[in-house]
Backbone atoms as SQL, in Angstrom:
CREATE TABLE atoms (id INTEGER PRIMARY KEY, chain TEXT, resi INTEGER, resn TEXT, atom TEXT, x REAL, y REAL, z REAL);
INSERT INTO atoms VALUES
  (1, 'A', 1, 'MET', 'N', -46.560, -10.072, -27.546),
  (2, 'A', 1, 'MET', 'CA', -45.880, -10.980, -26.652),
  (3, 'A', 1, 'MET', 'C', -44.543, -10.366, -26.244),
  (4, 'A', 2, 'SER', 'N', -44.241, -10.377, -24.996),
  (5, 'A', 2, 'SER', 'CA', -43.007, -9.818, -24.462),
  (6, 'A', 2, 'SER', 'C', -41.870, -10.825, -24.596),
  (7, 'A', 3, 'ARG', 'N', -40.670, -10.313, -24.842),
  (8, 'A', 3, 'ARG', 'CA', -39.541, -11.241, -24.971),
  (9, 'A', 3, 'ARG', 'C', -38.928, -11.586, -23.624),
  (10, 'A', 4, 'TRP', 'N', -39.297, -10.903, -22.573),
  (11, 'A', 4, 'TRP', 'CA', -38.807, -11.209, -21.225),
  (12, 'A', 4, 'TRP', 'C', -39.795, -12.133, -20.533),
  (13, 'A', 5, 'PRO', 'N', -39.317, -13.212, -19.949),
  (14, 'A', 5, 'PRO', 'CA', -40.252, -14.126, -19.285),
  (15, 'A', 5, 'PRO', 'C', -40.768, -13.528, -17.993),
  (16, 'A', 6, 'ARG', 'N', -41.988, -13.856, -17.695),
  (17, 'A', 6, 'ARG', 'CA', -42.578, -13.398, -16.443),
  (18, 'A', 6, 'ARG', 'C', -42.192, -14.360, -15.335),
  (19, 'A', 7, 'LEU', 'N', -41.913, -13.791, -14.185),
  (20, 'A', 7, 'LEU', 'CA', -41.551, -14.611, -13.042),
  (21, 'A', 7, 'LEU', 'C', -42.797, -14.954, -12.249),
  (22, 'A', 8, 'ASN', 'N', -42.928, -16.209, -11.990),
  (23, 'A', 8, 'ASN', 'CA', -44.039, -16.668, -11.185),
  (24, 'A', 8, 'ASN', 'C', -43.616, -16.612, -9.721),
  (25, 'A', 9, 'PRO', 'N', -44.298, -15.874, -8.872),
  (26, 'A', 9, 'PRO', 'CA', -43.872, -15.776, -7.472),
  (27, 'A', 9, 'PRO', 'C', -43.884, -17.108, -6.753),
  (28, 'A', 10, 'MET', 'N', -44.633, -18.059, -7.227),
  (29, 'A', 10, 'MET', 'CA', -44.652, -19.372, -6.596),
  (30, 'A', 10, 'MET', 'C', -43.389, -20.164, -6.912),
  (31, 'A', 11, 'ASN', 'N', -42.764, -19.888, -8.063),
  (32, 'A', 11, 'ASN', 'CA', -41.563, -20.615, -8.464),
  (33, 'A', 11, 'ASN', 'C', -40.291, -19.848, -8.154),
  (34, 'A', 12, 'ASP', 'N', -40.405, -18.669, -7.636),
  (35, 'A', 12, 'ASP', 'CA', -39.234, -17.838, -7.352),
  (36, 'A', 12, 'ASP', 'C', -38.537, -18.369, -6.106),
  (37, 'A', 13, 'ARG', 'N', -37.317, -18.873, -6.262),
  (38, 'A', 13, 'ARG', 'CA', -36.590, -19.477, -5.136),
  (39, 'A', 13, 'ARG', 'C', -36.084, -18.440, -4.145),
  (40, 'A', 14, 'SER', 'N', -35.813, -17.199, -4.616),
  (41, 'A', 14, 'SER', 'CA', -35.268, -16.187, -3.707),
  (42, 'A', 14, 'SER', 'C', -36.264, -15.848, -2.609),
  (43, 'A', 15, 'SER', 'N', -37.539, -15.880, -2.917),
  (44, 'A', 15, 'SER', 'CA', -38.518, -15.587, -1.878),
  (45, 'A', 15, 'SER', 'C', -38.664, -16.762, -0.916),
  (46, 'A', 16, 'GLN', 'N', -38.427, -17.989, -1.398),
  (47, 'A', 16, 'GLN', 'CA', -38.543, -19.155, -0.532),
  (48, 'A', 16, 'GLN', 'C', -37.320, -19.318, 0.362),
  (49, 'A', 17, 'ASP', 'N', -36.114, -19.049, -0.161),
  (50, 'A', 17, 'ASP', 'CA', -34.867, -19.281, 0.576),
  (51, 'A', 17, 'ASP', 'C', -34.395, -18.042, 1.330),
  (52, 'A', 18, 'GLU', 'N', -35.218, -17.049, 1.463),
  (53, 'A', 18, 'GLU', 'CA', -34.770, -15.782, 2.038),
  (54, 'A', 18, 'GLU', 'C', -34.271, -15.917, 3.470),
  (55, 'A', 19, 'GLY', 'N', -34.921, -16.700, 4.270),
  (56, 'A', 19, 'GLY', 'CA', -34.544, -16.813, 5.662),
  (57, 'A', 19, 'GLY', 'C', -33.638, -17.996, 5.949),
  (58, 'A', 20, 'GLN', 'N', -33.275, -18.773, 4.937),
  (59, 'A', 20, 'GLN', 'CA', -32.486, -19.978, 5.151),
  (60, 'A', 20, 'GLN', 'C', -31.075, -19.783, 4.622),
  (61, 'A', 21, 'ALA', 'N', -30.120, -20.416, 5.277),
  (62, 'A', 21, 'ALA', 'CA', -28.737, -20.365, 4.818),
  (63, 'A', 21, 'ALA', 'C', -28.498, -21.514, 3.859),
  (64, 'A', 22, 'ARG', 'N', -27.664, -21.262, 2.862),
  (65, 'A', 22, 'ARG', 'CA', -27.317, -22.307, 1.908),
  (66, 'A', 22, 'ARG', 'C', -25.831, -22.587, 2.030),
  (67, 'A', 23, 'ILE', 'N', -25.469, -23.842, 2.006),
  (68, 'A', 23, 'ILE', 'CA', -24.078, -24.260, 2.099),
  (69, 'A', 23, 'ILE', 'C', -23.664, -24.816, 0.751),
  (70, 'A', 24, 'LEU', 'N', -22.605, -24.245, 0.197),
  (71, 'A', 24, 'LEU', 'CA', -22.071, -24.722, -1.067),
  (72, 'A', 24, 'LEU', 'C', -20.876, -25.605, -0.782),
  (73, 'A', 25, 'ASP', 'N', -20.834, -26.751, -1.409),
  (74, 'A', 25, 'ASP', 'CA', -19.758, -27.707, -1.180),
  (75, 'A', 25, 'ASP', 'C', -18.739, -27.577, -2.308),
  (76, 'A', 26, 'PHE', 'N', -17.530, -27.144, -1.976),
  (77, 'A', 26, 'PHE', 'CA', -16.453, -27.036, -2.945),
  (78, 'A', 26, 'PHE', 'C', -15.486, -28.186, -2.712),
  (79, 'A', 27, 'ARG', 'N', -15.297, -28.985, -3.705),
  (80, 'A', 27, 'ARG', 'CA', -14.374, -30.108, -3.601),
  (81, 'A', 27, 'ARG', 'C', -13.177, -29.835, -4.490),
  (82, 'A', 28, 'LEU', 'N', -11.996, -30.215, -3.999),
  (83, 'A', 28, 'LEU', 'CA', -10.796, -30.060, -4.798),
  (84, 'A', 28, 'LEU', 'C', -10.754, -31.166, -5.840),
  (85, 'A', 29, 'ARG', 'N', -10.355, -30.774, -7.040),
  (86, 'A', 29, 'ARG', 'CA', -10.229, -31.765, -8.097),
  (87, 'A', 29, 'ARG', 'C', -8.819, -32.322, -8.086),
  (88, 'A', 30, 'LYS', 'N', -8.692, -33.583, -8.334),
  (89, 'A', 30, 'LYS', 'CA', -7.388, -34.231, -8.454),
  (90, 'A', 30, 'LYS', 'C', -7.119, -34.426, -9.940),
  (91, 'A', 31, 'ASP', 'N', -6.499, -33.418, -10.553),
  (92, 'A', 31, 'ASP', 'CA', -6.300, -33.455, -11.994),
  (93, 'A', 31, 'ASP', 'C', -4.899, -33.906, -12.386),
  (94, 'A', 32, 'ARG', 'N', -3.965, -33.749, -11.486),
  (95, 'A', 32, 'ARG', 'CA', -2.592, -34.067, -11.846),
  (96, 'A', 32, 'ARG', 'C', -2.273, -35.523, -11.560),
  (97, 'A', 33, 'LYS', 'N', -1.228, -36.012, -12.201),
  (98, 'A', 33, 'LYS', 'CA', -0.856, -37.418, -12.057),
  (99, 'A', 33, 'LYS', 'C', -0.278, -37.733, -10.680),
  (100, 'A', 34, 'ASP', 'N', 0.363, -36.724, -10.033),
  (101, 'A', 34, 'ASP', 'CA', 0.975, -36.988, -8.734),
  (102, 'A', 34, 'ASP', 'C', -0.027, -36.922, -7.592),
  (103, 'A', 35, 'GLY', 'N', -1.303, -36.674, -7.881),
  (104, 'A', 35, 'GLY', 'CA', -2.326, -36.709, -6.848),
  (105, 'A', 35, 'GLY', 'C', -2.599, -35.384, -6.181),
  (106, 'A', 36, 'HIS', 'N', -1.816, -34.345, -6.493),
  (107, 'A', 36, 'HIS', 'CA', -2.060, -33.030, -5.909),
  (108, 'A', 36, 'HIS', 'C', -3.117, -32.308, -6.722),
  (109, 'A', 37, 'SER', 'N', -3.826, -31.408, -6.074),
  (110, 'A', 37, 'SER', 'CA', -4.875, -30.690, -6.785),
  (111, 'A', 37, 'SER', 'C', -4.260, -29.726, -7.772),
  (112, 'A', 38, 'ALA', 'N', -4.999, -29.412, -8.807),
  (113, 'A', 38, 'ALA', 'CA', -4.498, -28.541, -9.868),
  (114, 'A', 38, 'ALA', 'C', -4.385, -27.095, -9.402),
  (115, 'A', 39, 'SER', 'N', -5.106, -26.704, -8.367),
  (116, 'A', 39, 'SER', 'CA', -5.084, -25.321, -7.919),
  (117, 'A', 39, 'SER', 'C', -3.928, -25.023, -6.967),
  (118, 'A', 40, 'SER', 'N', -3.200, -26.019, -6.524),
  (119, 'A', 40, 'SER', 'CA', -2.110, -25.799, -5.582),
  (120, 'A', 40, 'SER', 'C', -0.857, -25.330, -6.329),
  (121, 'A', 41, 'PRO', 'N', -0.289, -24.164, -5.975),
  (122, 'A', 41, 'PRO', 'CA', 0.899, -23.679, -6.680),
  (123, 'A', 41, 'PRO', 'C', 2.167, -24.443, -6.314),
  (124, 'A', 42, 'VAL', 'N', 2.205, -25.033, -5.130),
  (125, 'A', 42, 'VAL', 'CA', 3.363, -25.812, -4.705),
  (126, 'A', 42, 'VAL', 'C', 2.879, -27.157, -4.190),
  (127, 'A', 43, 'PRO', 'N', 3.687, -28.188, -4.370),
  (128, 'A', 43, 'PRO', 'CA', 3.223, -29.504, -3.925),
  (129, 'A', 43, 'PRO', 'C', 3.134, -29.645, -2.410),
  (130, 'A', 44, 'ASP', 'N', 4.035, -28.983, -1.676),
  (131, 'A', 44, 'ASP', 'CA', 4.026, -29.156, -0.233),
  (132, 'A', 44, 'ASP', 'C', 4.569, -27.893, 0.414),
  (133, 'A', 45, 'LEU', 'N', 3.854, -27.320, 1.370),
  (134, 'A', 45, 'LEU', 'CA', 4.284, -26.090, 2.023),
  (135, 'A', 45, 'LEU', 'C', 5.237, -26.333, 3.183),
  (136, 'A', 46, 'LYS', 'N', 5.478, -27.574, 3.547),
  (137, 'A', 46, 'LYS', 'CA', 6.370, -27.862, 4.664),
  (138, 'A', 46, 'LYS', 'C', 7.796, -27.462, 4.372),
  (139, 'A', 47, 'THR', 'N', 8.169, -27.359, 3.106),
  (140, 'A', 47, 'THR', 'CA', 9.535, -26.943, 2.766),
  (141, 'A', 47, 'THR', 'C', 9.767, -25.480, 3.109),
  (142, 'A', 48, 'TYR', 'N', 8.680, -24.689, 3.205),
  (143, 'A', 48, 'TYR', 'CA', 8.812, -23.268, 3.497),
  (144, 'A', 48, 'TYR', 'C', 8.576, -22.937, 4.959),
  (145, 'A', 49, 'GLU', 'N', 8.198, -23.901, 5.752),
  (146, 'A', 49, 'GLU', 'CA', 7.975, -23.651, 7.166),
  (147, 'A', 49, 'GLU', 'C', 9.306, -23.535, 7.894),
  (148, 'A', 50, 'GLU', 'N', 9.302, -22.694, 8.928),
  (149, 'A', 50, 'GLU', 'CA', 10.499, -22.570, 9.741),
  (150, 'A', 50, 'GLU', 'C', 10.549, -23.722, 10.735),
  (151, 'A', 51, 'GLY', 'N', 11.751, -24.082, 11.083),
  (152, 'A', 51, 'GLY', 'CA', 11.913, -25.160, 12.056),
  (153, 'A', 51, 'GLY', 'C', 11.662, -24.666, 13.458),
  (154, 'A', 52, 'ASN', 'N', 12.409, -25.158, 14.388),
  (155, 'A', 52, 'ASN', 'CA', 12.271, -24.758, 15.786),
  (156, 'A', 52, 'ASN', 'C', 13.153, -23.558, 16.105),
  (157, 'A', 53, 'GLN', 'N', 13.401, -22.718, 15.109),
  (158, 'A', 53, 'GLN', 'CA', 14.238, -21.544, 15.331),
  (159, 'A', 53, 'GLN', 'C', 13.461, -20.513, 16.141),
  (160, 'A', 54, 'HIS', 'N', 14.180, -19.887, 17.065),
  (161, 'A', 54, 'HIS', 'CA', 13.579, -18.871, 17.918),
  (162, 'A', 54, 'HIS', 'C', 13.693, -17.518, 17.234),
  (163, 'A', 55, 'ASP', 'N', 12.603, -16.756, 17.202),
  (164, 'A', 55, 'ASP', 'CA', 12.641, -15.412, 16.641),
  (165, 'A', 55, 'ASP', 'C', 13.385, -14.487, 17.588),
  (166, 'A', 56, 'ASP', 'N', 14.279, -13.680, 17.019),
  (167, 'A', 56, 'ASP', 'CA', 15.029, -12.717, 17.809),
  (168, 'A', 56, 'ASP', 'C', 14.302, -11.374, 17.730),
  (169, 'A', 57, 'TYR', 'N', 13.427, -11.116, 18.699),
  (170, 'A', 57, 'TYR', 'CA', 12.621, -9.901, 18.678),
  (171, 'A', 57, 'TYR', 'C', 13.468, -8.653, 18.888),
  (172, 'A', 58, 'ARG', 'N', 14.543, -8.766, 19.622),
  (173, 'A', 58, 'ARG', 'CA', 15.404, -7.599, 19.850),
  (174, 'A', 58, 'ARG', 'C', 16.023, -7.144, 18.544),
  (175, 'A', 59, 'GLU', 'N', 16.530, -8.092, 17.777),
  (176, 'A', 59, 'GLU', 'CA', 17.128, -7.740, 16.478),
  (177, 'A', 59, 'GLU', 'C', 16.068, -7.158, 15.546),
  (178, 'A', 60, 'ARG', 'N', 14.874, -7.717, 15.565),
  (179, 'A', 60, 'ARG', 'CA', 13.802, -7.219, 14.709),
  (180, 'A', 60, 'ARG', 'C', 13.430, -5.789, 15.079),
  (181, 'A', 61, 'MET', 'N', 13.376, -5.488, 16.373),
  (182, 'A', 61, 'MET', 'CA', 13.044, -4.130, 16.814),
  (183, 'A', 61, 'MET', 'C', 14.138, -3.141, 16.444),
  (184, 'A', 62, 'ILE', 'N', 15.404, -3.565, 16.546),
  (185, 'A', 62, 'ILE', 'CA', 16.516, -2.686, 16.156),
  (186, 'A', 62, 'ILE', 'C', 16.429, -2.374, 14.663),
  (187, 'A', 63, 'VAL', 'N', 16.152, -3.378, 13.856),
  (188, 'A', 63, 'VAL', 'CA', 16.028, -3.161, 12.414),
  (189, 'A', 63, 'VAL', 'C', 14.847, -2.233, 12.125),
  (190, 'A', 64, 'ASN', 'N', 13.742, -2.393, 12.848),
  (191, 'A', 64, 'ASN', 'CA', 12.590, -1.518, 12.648),
  (192, 'A', 64, 'ASN', 'C', 12.913, -0.073, 13.003),
  (193, 'A', 65, 'VAL', 'N', 13.652, 0.143, 14.085),
  (194, 'A', 65, 'VAL', 'CA', 14.028, 1.503, 14.485),
  (195, 'A', 65, 'VAL', 'C', 14.963, 2.123, 13.449),
  (196, 'A', 66, 'VAL', 'N', 15.924, 1.343, 12.954),
  (197, 'A', 66, 'VAL', 'CA', 16.841, 1.854, 11.921),
  (198, 'A', 66, 'VAL', 'C', 16.056, 2.217, 10.664),
  (199, 'A', 67, 'ALA', 'N', 15.111, 1.379, 10.274),
  (200, 'A', 67, 'ALA', 'CA', 14.298, 1.671, 9.096),
  (201, 'A', 67, 'ALA', 'C', 13.456, 2.922, 9.316),
  (202, 'A', 68, 'LEU', 'N', 12.907, 3.096, 10.515),
  (203, 'A', 68, 'LEU', 'CA', 12.112, 4.285, 10.819),
  (204, 'A', 68, 'LEU', 'C', 12.964, 5.551, 10.737),
  (205, 'A', 69, 'VAL', 'N', 14.171, 5.502, 11.283),
  (206, 'A', 69, 'VAL', 'CA', 15.071, 6.663, 11.230),
  (207, 'A', 69, 'VAL', 'C', 15.436, 6.972, 9.783),
  (208, 'A', 70, 'PHE', 'N', 15.695, 5.942, 8.996),
  (209, 'A', 70, 'PHE', 'CA', 16.044, 6.145, 7.590),
  (210, 'A', 70, 'PHE', 'C', 14.890, 6.790, 6.823),
  (211, 'A', 71, 'VAL', 'N', 13.672, 6.300, 7.044),
  (212, 'A', 71, 'VAL', 'CA', 12.512, 6.872, 6.358),
  (213, 'A', 71, 'VAL', 'C', 12.278, 8.305, 6.816),
  (214, 'A', 72, 'ALA', 'N', 12.444, 8.577, 8.103),
  (215, 'A', 72, 'ALA', 'CA', 12.285, 9.950, 8.605),
  (216, 'A', 72, 'ALA', 'C', 13.327, 10.873, 7.986),
  (217, 'A', 73, 'ALA', 'N', 14.560, 10.391, 7.819),
  (218, 'A', 73, 'ALA', 'CA', 15.599, 11.200, 7.177),
  (219, 'A', 73, 'ALA', 'C', 15.258, 11.461, 5.713),
  (220, 'A', 74, 'LEU', 'N', 14.732, 10.485, 5.021),
  (221, 'A', 74, 'LEU', 'CA', 14.323, 10.687, 3.631),
  (222, 'A', 74, 'LEU', 'C', 13.201, 11.714, 3.520),
  (223, 'A', 75, 'ILE', 'N', 12.240, 11.648, 4.428),
  (224, 'A', 75, 'ILE', 'CA', 11.140, 12.616, 4.413),
  (225, 'A', 75, 'ILE', 'C', 11.662, 14.014, 4.713),
  (226, 'A', 76, 'GLY', 'N', 12.540, 14.123, 5.705),
  (227, 'A', 76, 'GLY', 'CA', 13.125, 15.428, 6.040),
  (228, 'A', 76, 'GLY', 'C', 13.929, 16.003, 4.885),
  (229, 'A', 77, 'ALA', 'N', 14.719, 15.174, 4.224),
  (230, 'A', 77, 'ALA', 'CA', 15.507, 15.649, 3.072),
  (231, 'A', 77, 'ALA', 'C', 14.583, 16.087, 1.939),
  (232, 'A', 78, 'GLY', 'N', 13.510, 15.353, 1.716),
  (233, 'A', 78, 'GLY', 'CA', 12.562, 15.733, 0.670),
  (234, 'A', 78, 'GLY', 'C', 11.890, 17.057, 0.968),
  (235, 'A', 79, 'LEU', 'N', 11.501, 17.281, 2.233),
  (236, 'A', 79, 'LEU', 'CA', 10.892, 18.558, 2.600),
  (237, 'A', 79, 'LEU', 'C', 11.885, 19.712, 2.464),
  (238, 'A', 80, 'TRP', 'N', 13.142, 19.475, 2.853),
  (239, 'A', 80, 'TRP', 'CA', 14.167, 20.516, 2.727),
  (240, 'A', 80, 'TRP', 'C', 14.393, 20.874, 1.262),
  (241, 'A', 81, 'ILE', 'N', 14.470, 19.870, 0.402),
  (242, 'A', 81, 'ILE', 'CA', 14.669, 20.134, -1.033),
  (243, 'A', 81, 'ILE', 'C', 13.476, 20.886, -1.601),
  (244, 'A', 82, 'ALA', 'N', 12.266, 20.513, -1.221),
  (245, 'A', 82, 'ALA', 'CA', 11.070, 21.192, -1.731),
  (246, 'A', 82, 'ALA', 'C', 11.041, 22.653, -1.285),
  (247, 'A', 83, 'GLU', 'N', 11.416, 22.918, -0.033),
  (248, 'A', 83, 'GLU', 'CA', 11.437, 24.297, 0.458),
  (249, 'A', 83, 'GLU', 'C', 12.516, 25.124, -0.243),
  (250, 'A', 84, 'THR', 'N', 13.678, 24.533, -0.464),
  (251, 'A', 84, 'THR', 'CA', 14.755, 25.228, -1.166),
  (252, 'A', 84, 'THR', 'C', 14.347, 25.550, -2.596),
  (253, 'A', 85, 'MET', 'N', 13.688, 24.599, -3.254),
  (254, 'A', 85, 'MET', 'CA', 13.249, 24.853, -4.630),
  (255, 'A', 85, 'MET', 'C', 12.184, 25.948, -4.679),
  (256, 'A', 86, 'ALA', 'N', 11.292, 25.991, -3.701),
  (257, 'A', 86, 'ALA', 'CA', 10.272, 27.036, -3.661),
  (258, 'A', 86, 'ALA', 'C', 10.906, 28.406, -3.452),
  (259, 'A', 87, 'ASP', 'N', 11.906, 28.508, -2.575),
  (260, 'A', 87, 'ASP', 'CA', 12.599, 29.788, -2.363),
  (261, 'A', 87, 'ASP', 'C', 13.338, 30.228, -3.617),
  (262, 'A', 88, 'MET', 'N', 14.003, 29.290, -4.277),
  (263, 'A', 88, 'MET', 'CA', 14.723, 29.634, -5.505),
  (264, 'A', 88, 'MET', 'C', 13.762, 30.098, -6.593),
  (265, 'A', 89, 'ARG', 'N', 12.606, 29.458, -6.719),
  (266, 'A', 89, 'ARG', 'CA', 11.622, 29.858, -7.723),
  (267, 'A', 89, 'ARG', 'C', 11.089, 31.255, -7.416),
  (268, 'A', 90, 'LYS', 'N', 10.855, 31.528, -6.117),
  (269, 'A', 90, 'LYS', 'CA', 10.352, 32.842, -5.735),
  (270, 'A', 90, 'LYS', 'C', 11.378, 33.929, -6.069),
  (271, 'A', 91, 'ASN', 'N', 12.646, 33.674, -5.771),
  (272, 'A', 91, 'ASN', 'CA', 13.704, 34.650, -6.080),
  (273, 'A', 91, 'ASN', 'C', 13.881, 34.816, -7.583),
  (274, 'A', 92, 'GLN', 'N', 13.794, 33.737, -8.328),
  (275, 'A', 92, 'GLN', 'CA', 13.953, 33.823, -9.774),
  (276, 'A', 92, 'GLN', 'C', 12.792, 34.607, -10.392),
  (277, 'A', 93, 'ASP', 'N', 11.584, 34.391, -9.918),
  (278, 'A', 93, 'ASP', 'CA', 10.448, 35.154, -10.417),
  (279, 'A', 93, 'ASP', 'C', 10.606, 36.632, -10.113),
  (280, 'A', 94, 'CYS', 'N', 11.145, 36.946, -8.945),
  (281, 'A', 94, 'CYS', 'CA', 11.353, 38.342, -8.557),
  (282, 'A', 94, 'CYS', 'C', 12.380, 39.002, -9.477),
  (283, 'A', 95, 'VAL', 'N', 13.486, 38.315, -9.738),
  (284, 'A', 95, 'VAL', 'CA', 14.542, 38.882, -10.582),
  (285, 'A', 95, 'VAL', 'C', 14.061, 39.031, -12.020),
  (286, 'A', 96, 'LEU', 'N', 13.347, 38.028, -12.530),
  (287, 'A', 96, 'LEU', 'CA', 12.888, 38.084, -13.913),
  (288, 'A', 96, 'LEU', 'C', 11.794, 39.121, -14.134),
  (289, 'A', 97, 'SER', 'N', 11.124, 39.549, -13.081),
  (290, 'A', 97, 'SER', 'CA', 10.114, 40.590, -13.221),
  (291, 'A', 97, 'SER', 'C', 10.735, 41.981, -13.209),
  (292, 'A', 98, 'GLY', 'N', 12.048, 42.076, -12.961),
  (293, 'A', 98, 'GLY', 'CA', 12.742, 43.356, -13.052),
  (294, 'A', 98, 'GLY', 'C', 12.852, 44.100, -11.741),
  (295, 'A', 99, 'ARG', 'N', 12.462, 43.520, -10.661),
  (296, 'A', 99, 'ARG', 'CA', 12.554, 44.211, -9.373),
  (297, 'A', 99, 'ARG', 'C', 13.965, 44.073, -8.803),
  (298, 'A', 100, 'ARG', 'N', 14.291, 45.019, -7.921),
  (299, 'A', 100, 'ARG', 'CA', 15.591, 44.972, -7.244),
  (300, 'A', 100, 'ARG', 'C', 15.380, 44.592, -5.791),
  (301, 'A', 101, 'GLY', 'N', 16.437, 44.102, -5.200),
  (302, 'A', 101, 'GLY', 'CA', 16.375, 43.747, -3.784),
  (303, 'A', 101, 'GLY', 'C', 15.507, 42.522, -3.539),
  (304, 'A', 102, 'CYS', 'N', 15.629, 41.546, -4.392),
  (305, 'A', 102, 'CYS', 'CA', 14.779, 40.351, -4.267),
  (306, 'A', 102, 'CYS', 'C', 15.241, 39.438, -3.132),
  (307, 'A', 103, 'THR', 'N', 16.522, 39.381, -2.906),
  (308, 'A', 103, 'THR', 'CA', 17.021, 38.520, -1.840),
  (309, 'A', 103, 'THR', 'C', 17.390, 39.389, -0.650),
  (310, 'A', 104, 'PRO', 'N', 16.941, 39.024, 0.537),
  (311, 'A', 104, 'PRO', 'CA', 17.279, 39.847, 1.706),
  (312, 'A', 104, 'PRO', 'C', 18.754, 39.673, 2.078),
  (313, 'A', 105, 'VAL', 'N', 19.369, 40.777, 2.463),
  (314, 'A', 105, 'VAL', 'CA', 20.760, 40.765, 2.905),
  (315, 'A', 105, 'VAL', 'C', 20.760, 41.104, 4.390),
  (316, 'A', 106, 'GLU', 'N', 21.373, 40.249, 5.173),
  (317, 'A', 106, 'GLU', 'CA', 21.429, 40.490, 6.613),
  (318, 'A', 106, 'GLU', 'C', 22.603, 41.410, 6.924),
  (319, 'A', 107, 'VAL', 'N', 22.324, 42.465, 7.655),
  (320, 'A', 107, 'VAL', 'CA', 23.350, 43.444, 8.028),
  (321, 'A', 107, 'VAL', 'C', 23.446, 43.497, 9.536),
  (322, 'A', 108, 'GLN', 'N', 24.677, 43.416, 10.028),
  (323, 'A', 108, 'GLN', 'CA', 24.872, 43.538, 11.468),
  (324, 'A', 108, 'GLN', 'C', 25.318, 44.976, 11.771),
  (325, 'A', 109, 'HIS', 'N', 24.676, 45.632, 12.724),
  (326, 'A', 109, 'HIS', 'CA', 24.967, 47.019, 13.036),
  (327, 'A', 109, 'HIS', 'C', 26.139, 47.187, 13.981),
  (328, 'A', 110, 'SER', 'N', 26.469, 46.215, 14.711),
  (329, 'A', 110, 'SER', 'CA', 27.582, 46.343, 15.662),
  (330, 'A', 110, 'SER', 'C', 28.878, 45.929, 14.968),
  (331, 'A', 111, 'ARG', 'N', 29.792, 46.863, 14.835),
  (332, 'A', 111, 'ARG', 'CA', 31.068, 46.551, 14.191),
  (333, 'A', 111, 'ARG', 'C', 32.127, 46.234, 15.238),
  (334, 'A', 112, 'TRP', 'N', 32.011, 46.732, 16.390),
  (335, 'A', 112, 'TRP', 'CA', 33.071, 46.572, 17.383),
  (336, 'A', 112, 'TRP', 'C', 32.670, 45.650, 18.443);
């Protein structure tokens, strides 16, 4: 005798309901004494709604541009630091290996 039950295809609901949609009804429970549902984190969201204040899109765009410039400056500074560190590591490896002339010296030929 097998410990797994055999499925009867006549009683299998998945084959019967395959082409039909099922609607599940979720009802909120009223568990608290004040009448609000237990799943609500705040009693009323109207306290967080904005009034009839007009959004200032110009100010928002200026702030966005300033933030974009700031982020671009941070990225540029990070790339500059990474490149400087790579050059310093390359020069240090050259010096520690015992070679001479590791750093290039710029010479100008015109004196007058």
